[in-house]
C-alpha positions as CSV (number, residue, x, y, z in Angstrom):
1,M,20.9,38.0,-16.5
2,T,18.5,40.6,-15.1
3,M,19.2,43.0,-12.3
4,I,17.6,40.7,-9.7
5,G,19.7,37.9,-11.0
6,R,23.0,39.9,-10.9
7,N,22.3,41.1,-7.3
8,W,20.8,38.0,-5.8
9,A,21.3,34.8,-7.7
10,A,24.0,33.0,-9.6
11,A,23.1,30.7,-12.5
12,I,24.9,27.4,-12.3
13,G,22.7,25.5,-14.7
14,L,22.9,24.8,-18.3
15,M,21.8,27.8,-20.4
16,L,20.7,26.4,-23.7
17,M,20.5,29.2,-26.2
18,T,18.6,27.5,-29.1
19,A,15.2,28.8,-27.9
20,A,16.6,32.4,-27.5
21,C,18.0,32.2,-31.1
22,G,14.5,31.6,-32.4
23,E,14.6,27.9,-33.2
24,S,11.2,26.6,-34.0
25,D,9.4,23.8,-32.2
26,T,9.6,21.7,-35.4
27,D,13.4,22.2,-35.6
28,A,13.7,21.3,-31.9
29,A,11.6,18.2,-32.3
30,S,13.7,17.0,-35.2
31,A,16.9,17.6,-33.2
32,A,15.7,15.9,-30.0
33,T,17.3,12.6,-29.0
34,P,16.3,10.1,-26.3
35,I,17.0,11.2,-22.8
36,K,20.1,9.5,-21.4
37,R,20.6,9.6,-17.7
38,T,24.1,10.1,-16.3
39,P,25.0,6.8,-14.7
40,L,25.8,6.8,-11.0
41,P,28.3,4.5,-9.4
42,Q,27.0,1.3,-7.7
43,N,26.8,2.0,-4.0
44,E,25.0,0.6,-1.0
45,F,23.5,4.1,-0.4
46,I,21.8,4.5,-3.8
47,P,18.0,4.5,-3.2
48,V,17.2,1.7,-5.6
49,K,13.4,2.1,-5.6
50,I,13.6,5.8,-6.3
51,E,16.1,5.1,-9.1
52,A,13.6,2.6,-10.6
53,T,10.8,5.2,-10.5
54,I,13.0,7.8,-12.2
55,D,14.0,5.3,-14.9
56,K,10.3,4.5,-15.5
57,L,9.4,8.2,-15.8
58,V,12.3,8.8,-18.3
59,A,11.2,5.8,-20.3
60,E,7.7,7.1,-20.6
61,I,8.8,10.6,-21.5
62,N,11.0,9.1,-24.3
63,K,8.0,7.3,-25.7
64,S,6.0,10.5,-25.9
65,S,6.1,13.1,-28.6
66,V,8.9,15.7,-28.0
67,Q,7.8,18.9,-26.3
68,T,10.1,21.8,-25.8
69,M,9.9,23.6,-22.4
70,Q,11.5,26.5,-20.6
71,I,12.0,25.5,-16.9
72,A,13.2,27.7,-14.0
73,V,14.6,26.0,-10.9
74,L,14.6,28.5,-8.0
75,L,16.6,27.4,-4.8
76,K,16.9,29.2,-1.5
77,S,20.6,29.0,-1.8
78,L,23.4,27.4,-3.8
79,N,25.4,26.7,-0.6
80,D,25.6,24.3,2.3
81,F,22.4,22.2,2.6
82,F,21.2,23.3,-0.8
83,A,24.4,22.6,-2.7
84,P,23.4,19.0,-3.4
85,V,20.0,20.1,-4.5
86,A,21.7,22.4,-7.1
87,T,23.9,19.5,-8.2
88,G,20.9,17.3,-8.8
89,A,18.9,20.0,-10.5
90,N,21.7,20.9,-12.9
91,R,22.3,17.3,-13.8
92,A,18.6,16.8,-14.7
93,M,18.5,20.1,-16.6
94,G,21.6,19.1,-18.5
95,E,20.2,15.7,-19.5
96,L,16.9,17.2,-20.6
97,G,18.7,20.0,-22.4
98,V,21.1,17.7,-24.3
99,S,18.0,15.8,-25.5
100,G,16.6,19.0,-27.0
101,R,13.6,19.2,-24.7
102,V,14.5,21.8,-22.1
103,T,16.0,25.3,-21.7
104,G,16.5,27.1,-18.5
105,N,18.6,27.8,-15.4
106,V,19.1,26.7,-11.8
107,L,19.2,29.9,-9.7
108,G,19.8,30.5,-6.0
109,S,20.9,32.9,-3.4
110,T,24.6,33.4,-2.7
111,N,24.1,36.1,-0.1
112,A,24.9,34.4,3.3
113,S,24.1,37.6,5.2
114,A,20.5,38.2,4.0
115,D,17.8,37.3,6.5
116,Q,14.9,35.0,5.8
117,E,12.4,37.7,5.2
118,Q,14.6,39.4,2.6
119,L,15.3,36.2,0.8
120,M,11.6,35.3,0.7
121,E,10.7,38.7,-0.8
122,L,13.4,38.4,-3.3
123,Q,12.4,34.9,-4.3
124,T,8.8,36.0,-4.7
125,E,10.0,38.7,-7.1
126,Q,12.1,36.2,-9.0
127,I,9.0,33.9,-9.4
128,K,7.2,36.8,-11.0
129,Q,10.2,37.6,-13.2
130,V,10.7,34.1,-14.6
131,V,7.0,34.0,-15.4
132,E,7.3,37.3,-17.3
133,E,10.4,35.9,-19.1
134,G,8.5,32.9,-20.4
135,A,9.0,30.1,-17.9
136,E,6.6,27.2,-18.6
137,G,7.4,25.2,-15.5
138,I,8.9,25.9,-12.1
139,A,10.6,23.8,-9.5
140,V,11.2,25.8,-6.3
141,T,12.4,25.5,-2.7
142,P,10.0,28.0,-1.2
143,F,10.6,30.1,1.9
144,G,7.1,29.8,3.2
145,E,3.5,30.8,2.8
146,G,4.7,34.2,1.6
147,N,5.5,32.6,-1.8
148,A,2.2,30.9,-2.2
149,A,0.3,33.8,-3.9
150,A,3.0,34.4,-6.5
151,L,3.1,30.7,-7.3
152,D,-0.6,30.4,-7.5
153,K,-0.6,33.3,-10.0
154,A,1.9,31.3,-12.1
155,I,-0.2,28.2,-11.8
156,A,-3.3,30.2,-12.9
157,K,-1.4,30.9,-16.2
158,G,-1.0,27.1,-16.7
159,I,2.5,26.8,-15.4
160,P,3.1,23.6,-13.4
161,V,4.9,24.1,-10.1
162,V,6.8,21.5,-8.1
163,T,7.9,22.3,-4.6
164,L,11.1,20.9,-3.2
165,D,12.3,20.5,0.4
166,T,9.5,22.6,1.9
167,D,5.9,22.1,0.8
168,L,3.3,24.8,0.4
169,V,0.2,22.8,1.0
170,S,-2.0,25.9,0.8
171,S,-0.8,26.6,-2.7
172,K,-2.0,24.9,-5.9
173,R,1.4,23.3,-6.6
174,S,1.2,20.0,-8.5
175,I,3.6,17.8,-6.5
176,Y,6.0,18.2,-3.5
177,V,9.3,16.3,-3.5
178,G,11.2,15.8,-0.2
179,I,10.9,14.1,3.1
180,L,7.6,13.6,4.9
181,S,8.4,15.0,8.3
182,E,6.4,12.6,10.5
183,F,7.6,9.5,8.6
184,S,11.2,10.6,8.7
185,G,10.9,11.3,12.4
186,A,9.5,7.9,13.0
187,T,12.4,6.3,11.1
188,A,14.8,8.1,13.5
189,G,12.8,7.0,16.5
190,N,13.0,3.4,15.4
191,T,16.8,3.7,14.9
192,L,17.3,4.9,18.5
193,L,14.8,2.4,19.9
194,E,17.1,-0.5,18.9
195,M,19.9,1.1,21.1
196,L,17.9,1.7,24.3
197,P,17.9,-0.4,27.4
198,E,14.7,-1.9,28.5
199,G,12.4,0.7,30.2
200,P,11.4,2.5,32.2
201,G,13.4,5.5,31.1
202,T,13.2,9.0,29.6
203,V,14.3,9.9,26.0
204,L,15.3,13.5,25.5
205,I,14.4,14.8,22.0
206,H,16.2,17.9,20.8
207,G,13.4,18.9,18.6
208,W,10.7,21.5,17.9
209,A,7.4,22.3,19.6
210,D,6.7,25.8,18.2
211,P,3.7,25.6,15.7
212,S,5.2,28.3,13.6
213,W,7.4,25.6,12.0
214,L,5.0,22.7,11.3
215,D,7.6,20.5,9.6
216,G,9.8,20.7,12.7
217,V,6.8,19.8,14.9
218,N,5.8,16.9,12.7
219,R,9.3,15.4,12.5
220,T,9.6,15.7,16.3
221,Q,6.2,14.1,16.9
222,G,7.0,11.3,14.5
223,A,9.9,10.3,16.7
224,R,8.1,10.9,19.9
225,G,5.2,8.6,18.9
226,V,7.5,5.6,18.2
227,L,9.2,6.0,21.6
228,V,6.0,6.6,23.6
229,E,4.4,3.5,22.0
230,A,7.4,1.5,23.1
231,G,6.9,2.5,26.7
232,Y,9.4,5.3,27.2
233,D,8.8,8.7,28.8
234,V,9.7,11.4,26.2
235,L,10.9,14.9,27.0
236,V,10.8,17.3,24.0
237,H,13.4,20.0,24.3
238,Q,12.6,23.1,22.1
239,S,15.9,23.8,20.2
240,I,17.4,27.2,21.0
241,Y,18.8,27.4,17.5
242,D,20.6,30.7,17.7
243,D,22.3,30.2,21.1
244,E,24.3,27.0,21.4
245,A,25.6,27.6,24.9
246,R,22.1,28.2,26.3
247,D,20.7,25.3,24.4
248,V,23.3,22.9,25.8
249,E,22.9,24.3,29.3
250,V,19.1,23.8,29.3
251,M,19.4,20.3,28.0
252,R,22.0,19.6,30.8
253,G,19.5,20.5,33.4
254,E,16.8,18.5,31.8
255,I,19.0,15.4,31.7
256,E,19.9,15.8,35.4
257,D,16.3,16.4,36.5
258,A,14.6,13.7,34.5
259,D,12.7,11.0,36.4
260,P,12.9,8.3,35.3
261,P,16.5,8.9,34.2
262,V,17.4,9.7,30.6
263,V,18.5,6.6,28.7
264,G,19.0,8.1,25.2
265,L,19.0,11.4,23.2
266,M,17.9,12.2,19.8
267,G,18.4,15.3,17.7
268,M,16.0,16.1,14.9
269,F,17.9,18.8,12.9
270,S,21.4,19.9,11.7
271,D,22.3,21.0,15.3
272,S,21.8,17.4,16.6
273,Y,25.4,17.2,17.7
274,R,24.5,19.4,20.7
275,C,23.0,16.3,22.3
276,V,26.6,15.1,22.8
277,L,27.6,18.3,24.4
278,A,24.6,18.2,26.7
279,A,25.3,14.6,27.7
280,D,28.9,15.4,28.5
281,A,27.9,18.5,30.5
282,A,25.5,16.3,32.6
283,G,28.3,13.7,33.2
284,A,26.6,11.1,31.1
285,P,28.9,10.5,28.1
286,D,27.7,6.9,27.5
287,L,24.1,7.7,26.7
288,P,23.3,6.7,23.1
289,V,22.7,9.6,20.7
290,V,21.0,9.5,17.3
291,A,21.1,12.5,15.0
292,F,19.6,14.1,11.9
293,D,21.2,15.7,8.9
294,F,25.0,15.7,8.3
295,A,26.7,18.7,9.8
296,P,30.5,18.5,10.0
297,Q,30.2,18.3,13.8
298,T,27.8,15.4,13.5
299,A,30.2,13.5,11.2
300,D,33.1,14.1,13.6
301,Y,31.2,12.8,16.6
302,M,30.1,9.7,14.6
303,R,33.8,8.9,13.9
304,Q,34.3,9.1,17.7
305,G,31.4,6.7,18.3
306,R,29.6,9.4,20.3
307,I,26.7,9.7,17.7
308,K,25.6,6.2,16.8
309,A,23.7,7.0,13.6
310,T,22.3,9.9,11.6
311,H,19.5,10.4,9.2
312,V,20.3,12.3,6.0
313,Q,17.9,13.9,3.6
314,R,18.4,13.1,0.0
315,Q,18.9,16.6,-1.3
316,Y,20.5,15.5,-4.5
317,Y,17.3,13.6,-5.5
318,E,15.2,16.6,-4.6
319,G,17.0,18.6,-7.1
320,Y,17.2,15.9,-9.7
321,L,13.5,15.0,-9.6
322,G,12.3,18.6,-9.8
323,P,12.9,19.2,-13.5
324,Y,12.0,15.7,-14.6
325,I,8.6,15.9,-12.8
326,V,7.9,19.4,-14.2
327,Y,8.8,18.2,-17.7
328,G,6.8,14.9,-17.2
329,I,3.7,17.0,-16.5
330,K,4.0,18.7,-19.8
331,S,5.1,15.7,-21.8
332,I,2.8,12.9,-20.6
333,G,0.4,14.8,-18.3
334,L,0.0,15.2,-14.5
335,D,-2.1,12.0,-14.0
336,A,0.3,9.8,-16.0
337,T,3.2,11.3,-14.1
338,K,1.6,10.7,-10.7
339,K,0.9,7.1,-11.7
340,I,4.6,6.5,-12.4
341,L,5.5,8.2,-9.1
342,A,3.0,6.2,-7.2
343,P,5.5,3.9,-5.3
344,Q,6.7,6.9,-3.4
345,L,3.7,9.2,-3.7
346,K,1.4,9.9,-0.8
347,G,-1.4,12.2,-2.1
348,N,0.6,14.8,-3.9
349,Q,3.8,14.4,-1.9
350,F,6.7,12.4,-3.2
351,D,8.4,10.9,-0.1
352,L,12.2,10.7,-0.6
353,G,12.8,9.1,2.8
354,V,16.2,9.4,4.5
355,D,19.5,7.6,4.4
356,V,20.2,5.9,7.7
357,V,23.9,6.2,8.2
358,P,25.5,4.2,11.1
359,S,28.6,5.6,12.8
360,D,30.9,2.9,11.3
361,K,29.9,4.0,7.8
362,V,30.3,7.7,8.1
363,D,33.4,7.9,5.8
364,A,31.8,5.5,3.3
365,Y,28.8,7.8,3.1
366,I,31.0,10.8,2.6
367,G,32.6,8.9,-0.3
368,F,29.2,8.2,-1.8
369,L,28.2,11.9,-1.6
370,D,31.6,12.8,-3.2
371,E,31.0,10.3,-6.1
372,I,27.6,11.7,-7.0
373,G,28.8,15.3,-6.5
374,A,26.5,15.9,-3.6
375,E,28.9,17.1,-0.9
376,Q,27.5,19.3,1.8
């Protein structure tokens, strides 16, 4: 591994050494076998339609002539939210590697103390590095627009790029894989809507209004639109992410001052559980709360019945789809790949949707994540 790799990233993917040892494309082609996906256990939380799309993509790849490819999967982190992304990416790289088609690594930061700007700069350097080292395709969870120029230079060299989790719409990436923020917000809005008393009433959304984070704004507005259309007043509270005590105190005041009174709360991010703290502080513990993501605090409050449901991003599938889409572009072409992805594709964005997990199934969902190796 290079100096950047030793200091910043840990490789947890499959390192297939045949290409490094000088195996020819002809030898690789003769050694290739059909791709066989690792079977997942039957479970109510398996996204059946997404699985069908992946099966179709693999079937078409298996019909095509064998192409060898070096792929780099670059993640923001190997920990916490991104651990399931790494699991999925490694599984896909392993399946493609065993079939003789792909070499490469899954790389990500293990430095929990580095700030966002440092990590973005380091990832940009790593993009340049993997290109220099011969990467023919990249799947990446970018840090923001600061990565776009480096990725566009890679794309100009004919290297397909697939963005995961965070899109870079200003770049020339081929496809984005993740949630579509406005649609996922609307899903959460509809979940809460079923729990609300008949209006009038105010719904407090613990969300995002600062245009510096467009995905946060769009997710919040997706939920807001559903609730406004249903006749509720909606108060969007700007999350004070780095100060929980202040965040809760401001929400407490908003709940107490709302006219008409607050009838429900919704959190749009991993700190959604703060809605419970704010309701308690305002002396309103019976207000229904719906959350987003799957922080340990959220799971705990779901067991207590305080959070009625949460909406979990399918990080495992983000990671799993990345290498397959990159390889599909090389193997069968971008247009053919997009045609197969069409059931979930909106423009150039593959919408993974979210898992809607009610409070009475929180432990069943944790069991599902454990079975597929996607614990958070």
